[in-house]
N, C-alpha and C positions, 0 to 999 in steps of 0.2 A: 505494500499499499503506498502510496505516496506520501512523504511527511507531511507536505502543505495541506494536504486533505484532513491530516489528524488536528493538526494545528488550527485550521480554520474552524474545523468542528469544535474544538474546546475552547474557543475564545471568549465564549462567554462564562465558561467554568461551571456549567449547569449540570452536565454529565461529562464523562469519559466516552472516548471513542468505544467502538465495540470492539470485543475481542477479536484477533484474527492471527494465523498464522501466515507467514511468507514462506513459500519453499523454497529450498535452496536449489542448486542448479541441478545436482543428482536427482531431487524429487520432481524437479519440473521436467527432467527427461523422462523418467518413468511414466509420468501423466501423457506427454506426448507420445511414448511408444503404446501406451493403452489405446489411446486415439487411433494410432496407426493400424493397431490390430482389430479395432471396432469397424475401421473403413476398409478393412482387408488390403492395406497398404503395403509395399514392399518396406523391409525395414530400413532401406536407405534413403526413403522418401524424406525431402527436408522439412523442415517446420513450416516454410514458407508454401511449398506444395500442399503440406496437410491443410494449412488454413485455406487455401483456395478449394480444396477439396470440400471441406465444411462448408464454405460460402456457398458453391455450385450445388450442392445436394440439400442445402436448407430452404425452407419454404418460407416466403414472407407473411408475416401476420397482417391480415387486411384491416384498415381502419382501425390501427393501433399505434401507438407512439408512446415512448417513453417520457416524452415532453409534455404529454396531456396531462393537466391539472389531476384529473381522477385516475392517473394509471395506478394499477394495483398489482405488482409482480405476483403476487400470492394467488390472486386471482385468474390472472391468464394463466399460470400453470395449471389451476383447475381446471379451467375451460378447456385447454389442451390436454387433460386428462393425464397429467404428469404430475406424480407424487414426488416430490423430491426426499432425499434423506435429510437428516438433521443438518448436517454441514454440507456447504457446497463450495466448488472452487471458482474463482474468479481467475478468468486468463485475460490479461492485458494487453497481450501483444502477440507473440509467437510462442507460446509456452514456455518463454524465457522468463516471464514476470506472472506469478500464479499465487495468489493468495486462497487461504481456506478460511470459512467463518461460518456461523450459523446462519441458517436461511432464515430465520426469523429475523435476526439482526440486520441482515441484508435488506430484507424487506422494509423494515421499520426506518431504516436509514438511507435506501436508496439515492434519495437527493443529494446526500453529502458523501456519497462513495461514488457514483457515476456522474462524470461533468459533462453535461452536452458540449458539443462541439471541438471536446478534444479527446474523449475516452471511446474506443470501441472495445466492448466487454461481452466476452463469452460467460456463460454460466452452466455449470453442469455439477453431477454429483459422481460420487463413487462408482455408480452402476455403470457408468460410460456408455448409457443408453439413449442419452437427449442431450441436447444443447439449446439453450437461449442466447441468441446473439443481439446484443442492443447496438447499434451504429452510433458514432458520433452525431447524427443528423436525427436520432430518436426512433429511426426505423428499426422494427425487430423483425427477426426470423427465428425459425426452431427447426431442429432435426431431430427425429425420433427413430430409433430402430426398430424396423418394423416386424423384427420377430419376438418385440416384448409387448 
């Protein structure tokens, strides 16, 4: 998580930024490798190629933007019939910057975690059977393993 987001969140001193864990490079590599396996990619598929595959196979969520005043991530996942595990991963780039946090904390604080105009964010859990992608312009796409 970028430190300026934590600083911005805690300016008022009313509450602390939600707990999260930034994955180390080895853990990020494991996450990327699990996605390669989920998409039946060759092991040598680069992270850039993997991100392109995810983008090309994801479906846009019509008439939904994370910039909408009434956007609710938990409601979106419920509509898509995705039941996330307690903890989710946040992929900020190409699986080289990944954070883990509780899904409920992400939902409650999404406006302080995802910044429009600058952040592209992929959200998934340890099942590696679904991804919600939020683009920097607010557009949302999802991918789901058809066998689950």
